C-alpha positions, 0 to 999 in steps of 0.5 A: 428325331421325333418326340411325343407332342407335349403341352407346348406343341398343342399351345403353339398350334393354338396360337398359330390358329388364333393368329390365322383367325385374327387375319381372317377377321381383319380381312372380313372387316376390311371388306365389310362394304366390298360387293360380292365378298363372302366372309372367311373363317378358320377350320382348326378344332377338327385337325387339333382333335385328330392330332390329339387322338392319333399323333405320336409325333410332335412334328405332326402337331407342329404342322397344324395351322388351320385352314381358311374357308368360306362358310357361306352360311350367313345372310347375304345383303343386296350387294352380295356381301355376307359380313356383319360387323357385329358378328365380326367384332364378336369373333374378334373378342372371342379370338382375343380371349382365346389367344390371351388364355393360350399365351397365359398357359404358355407363360405359366409353363415356361415359368414352371420350367424356369423355376425347376432349372433354377432349383436344380442347379 
């Protein structure tokens, strides 16, 4: 049985993407000095926007996870590596803030549902 995607479905998709982005950043930082390593990033916003525009089925939204890719747009050092610790720490802080925001909204949503169930009983 399919259902229309709701806020929780979209929040969960965002959390999955933030988790994947966190792993990409960790990989980038762990390969900071690896010769020839090119940084990883995550494509997610376009897939989510498409799902919001066209999806009438929550299972489609629940399948969105984001996609790892190598942007190859950063300046490459002498060893062929394009990871910048300053940029990765910036991405880490941004991703952490995004994750915390999504979790706070999700927690608020569940709190509201819990209150509604308690007052109707």
